[in-house]
DOLO-660354 format. One record per residue: residue number from 1; residue in one letter; y, x, z of N, C-alpha, C in turn. Coordinates in Angstrom, 2 decimals. Layout:
N
   n res     n.Y     n.X     n.Z    ca.Y    ca.X    ca.Z     c.Y     c.X     c.Z
 NUM   A       Y       X       Z       Y       X       Z       Y       X       Z
...
***
This chain:
86
   n res     n.Y     n.X     n.Z    ca.Y    ca.X    ca.Z     c.Y     c.X     c.Z
   1   M   22.05    4.00    3.07   21.73    4.55    5.00   22.35    5.81    4.68
   2   K   23.35    5.84    5.55   23.79    7.03    6.04   23.02    8.20    6.76
   3   L   22.43    9.29    6.69   21.67   10.02    6.82   22.47   10.99    8.37
   4   G   23.59   11.27    8.17   24.34   12.15    8.48   24.88   13.02    7.93
   5   A   25.99   13.77    8.63   26.96   15.04    7.76   26.83   15.12    6.79
   6   G   27.43   13.47    5.98   27.71   13.28    4.68   26.74   13.06    3.59
   7   K   25.69   12.70    4.01   24.22   12.73    3.33   23.61   11.33    3.43
   8   Y   23.48   10.61    2.56   23.01    9.46    2.17   21.69    8.91    1.86
   9   L   21.05    7.90    1.88   19.57    7.76    1.28   19.52    6.59    0.31
  10   S   20.08    6.48   -1.08   19.39    4.95   -1.45   18.52    4.62   -2.06
  11   T   18.38    3.44   -2.47   17.18    2.87   -3.19   17.41    3.21   -4.92
  12   L   16.50    3.45   -6.04   16.84    3.33   -7.07   17.79    2.47   -7.28
  13   T   17.62    1.24   -7.30   18.74   -0.25   -7.54   19.84    0.16   -7.16
  14   E   19.60    0.79   -5.84   21.31    0.55   -5.09   22.04    1.74   -6.14
  15   Y   21.26    2.82   -6.38   21.95    3.89   -7.13   22.52    3.42   -8.59
  16   V   21.45    2.89   -8.98   21.66    2.32  -10.67   23.18    0.90  -10.47
  17   V   23.25    0.43   -9.95   24.05   -0.69   -9.92   25.33    0.19   -9.33
  18   D   25.26    0.95   -8.13   26.40    1.77   -8.07   27.28    2.22   -9.15
  19   I   26.40    3.08   -9.80   26.86    3.54  -11.17   28.00    2.69  -11.86
  20   A   26.51    1.57  -12.60   27.08    0.40  -13.70   28.35   -0.11  -13.02
  21   K   28.78   -0.57  -11.59   29.75   -0.91  -11.21   31.28    0.26  -11.66
  22   K   30.72    1.40  -11.46   31.58    2.21  -11.42   32.22    2.86  -12.14
  23   D   30.94    3.02  -13.45   31.45    3.65  -14.75   30.92    2.76  -16.02
  24   G   30.30    1.60  -15.42   29.91    0.70  -16.52   28.63    1.58  -17.23
  25   L   28.18    0.62  -17.81   26.11    0.43  -18.55   26.54    1.21  -19.98
  26   P   25.83    2.11  -20.34   25.40    2.53  -21.58   25.52    1.32  -22.68
  27   R   26.34    2.42  -23.77   26.91    1.45  -25.22   25.93    0.78  -25.68
  28   R   24.64    1.66  -25.47   23.71    1.16  -26.49   23.20   -0.21  -26.23
  29   P   22.84   -0.77  -26.99   22.25   -2.45  -27.08   21.38   -2.61  -25.95
  30   H   21.06   -3.65  -25.56   20.20   -4.13  -24.50   19.69   -5.32  -25.31
  31   R   18.36   -5.30  -25.06   17.65   -6.24  -25.55   17.62   -7.57  -23.98
  32   S   18.07   -8.75  -24.62   17.89  -10.09  -23.66   16.38  -10.25  -23.29
  33   L   16.38  -10.56  -22.51   15.25  -11.14  -21.85   15.33  -13.03  -21.80
  34   P   15.54  -13.78  -22.49   15.69  -15.09  -22.56   14.69  -15.74  -21.53
  35   E   13.27  -15.67  -21.75   12.13  -16.41  -21.17   12.86  -16.11  -19.47
  36   G   13.44  -15.04  -18.95   14.14  -14.48  -17.68   12.97  -13.14  -17.25
  37   V   13.29  -13.32  -16.07   12.58  -12.31  -14.93   12.75  -13.10  -13.30
  38   T   11.64  -12.75  -12.80   11.51  -13.06  -11.47   11.59  -11.74  -10.74
  39   V   12.52  -11.82   -9.18   12.32  -10.72   -8.64   11.90  -10.97   -7.26
  40   H   11.20   -9.93   -6.82   11.23  -10.40   -5.12   11.95   -9.74   -4.56
  41   L   13.16  -10.27   -3.42   13.87   -9.62   -2.85   13.06   -9.20   -1.68
  42   A   12.92   -7.88   -1.39   12.28   -7.23   -0.33   12.46   -7.11    1.32
  43   C   12.05   -7.35    1.70   12.13   -7.83    3.46   13.02   -6.51    4.05
  44   H   12.49   -5.19    3.33   13.16   -3.94    3.89   14.84   -4.36    3.48
  45   A   15.03   -4.93    2.17   16.37   -5.08    1.80   17.10   -5.47    2.97
  46   R   16.56   -6.80    3.43   16.88   -8.24    4.04   17.71   -7.34    5.12
  47   A   16.34   -6.64    5.80   16.55   -6.51    7.67   17.74   -4.78    7.03
  48   Q   17.74   -4.28    6.35   19.05   -3.21    6.34   19.75   -3.63    5.60
  49   N   20.35   -4.77    5.27   21.72   -5.14    4.96   22.21   -5.07    3.58
  50   M   20.82   -4.49    2.50   21.22   -3.95    1.62   21.83   -4.70    0.73
  51   G   21.36   -6.52    0.28   21.57   -7.29   -0.48   20.10   -7.25   -1.73
  52   P   20.53   -7.96   -2.48   19.89   -8.10   -3.71   20.01   -7.41   -4.81
  53   K   19.76   -5.84   -4.39   20.41   -4.75   -5.75   19.74   -4.90   -6.81
  54   A   18.27   -5.21   -6.55   16.92   -5.22   -7.60   17.62   -6.24   -8.47
  55   A   18.39   -7.83   -8.05   18.35   -9.16   -8.89   19.97   -8.98   -9.96
  56   E   20.94   -7.84   -8.58   21.92   -7.35   -9.79   21.94   -6.62  -10.64
  57   M   21.11   -5.29  -10.49   20.69   -4.83  -11.84   20.49   -5.46  -12.85
  58   L   18.92   -6.51  -12.38   18.32   -7.12  -13.91   19.71   -8.12  -14.35
  59   K   20.16   -8.73  -13.83   21.60   -9.98  -13.78   22.57   -8.96  -14.82
  60   M   22.35   -7.63  -15.06   23.48   -6.79  -15.94   22.60   -6.93  -17.25
  61   I   21.61   -6.97  -17.32   20.99   -7.68  -19.08   21.60   -8.67  -19.49
  62   P   22.46   -8.64  -20.62   23.01   -9.83  -21.04   21.76  -10.81  -21.39
  63   G   22.26  -12.21  -21.16   21.05  -13.10  -21.47   20.11  -13.09  -21.07
  64   T   20.02  -12.76  -19.57   18.46  -12.68  -19.00   18.67  -13.36  -17.88
  65   P   17.91  -14.74  -17.69   17.88  -15.54  -16.21   17.20  -14.73  -15.35
  66   V   17.84  -14.68  -14.10   17.14  -14.32  -12.98   16.36  -14.80  -11.66
  67   D   15.47  -14.81  -11.42   15.45  -15.72  -10.30   14.64  -15.16   -9.23
  68   V   15.51  -15.15   -8.13   15.30  -14.07   -7.11   14.04  -15.18   -5.81
  69   V   12.96  -14.45   -5.77   12.41  -14.97   -4.86   12.38  -14.16   -3.34
  70   E   12.81  -15.24   -2.25   13.15  -14.62   -0.78   12.02  -14.56   -0.14
  71   R   11.07  -15.20   -0.12   10.08  -15.20    0.96    9.19  -13.84    1.09
  72   C    8.49  -13.47    1.93    7.50  -12.03    1.95    6.46  -12.37    1.17
  73   S    6.55  -11.17    0.93    5.27  -10.91   -0.28    3.90  -10.86    0.75
  74   G    3.71  -10.28    1.48    2.56   -9.85    1.98    2.56   -8.39    1.96
  75   H    2.89   -7.61    1.26    2.36   -6.43    1.09    2.85   -5.27    1.74
  76   G    3.82   -5.57    2.44    3.95   -4.81    3.25    4.71   -3.36    3.04
  77   G    5.50   -3.69    2.04    6.67   -2.58    1.31    5.68   -1.76    0.86
  78   T    4.78   -2.14    0.18    3.95   -1.07   -0.92    3.60   -1.68   -2.04
  79   F    3.59   -1.00   -3.16    3.00   -1.62   -4.61    1.55   -2.13   -4.45
  80   R    1.28   -3.36   -5.07    0.18   -4.05   -4.70   -0.60   -3.44   -6.07
  81   R   -1.72   -2.89   -5.85   -2.77   -2.73   -6.66   -3.74   -3.77   -7.19
  82   G   -5.02   -3.37   -7.66   -6.04   -4.39   -8.10   -5.89   -5.51   -9.17
  83   E   -7.05   -6.05   -8.58   -7.36   -7.43   -9.28   -6.27   -8.72   -8.76
  84   T   -6.40   -9.13   -9.86   -5.26  -10.53   -9.61   -6.28  -11.73   -8.75
  85   D   -5.50  -12.17   -8.00   -6.55  -13.58   -7.33   -6.97  -14.60   -8.63
  86   P   -8.43  -14.97   -8.50   -8.80  -15.86   -9.39   -8.23  -17.25   -9.47
***
């Protein structure tokens, strides 16, 4: 997101994906997660037309299936804390 005067604001995942695309990933070994991961595509990412950057970042881990959930989580852009539902 452009803030003016040549300044930009980005999320951590946008930043990591951008660096990885430009410079590649570090050459240290990455442990695969063969059981896979699920990532929520945040509503603000859709509204701001950012795309699924968190999913792009996770897909950089070799041998790791990534499932993207594109429905509203109902958490209003905050991290949920507390007890899980019974």
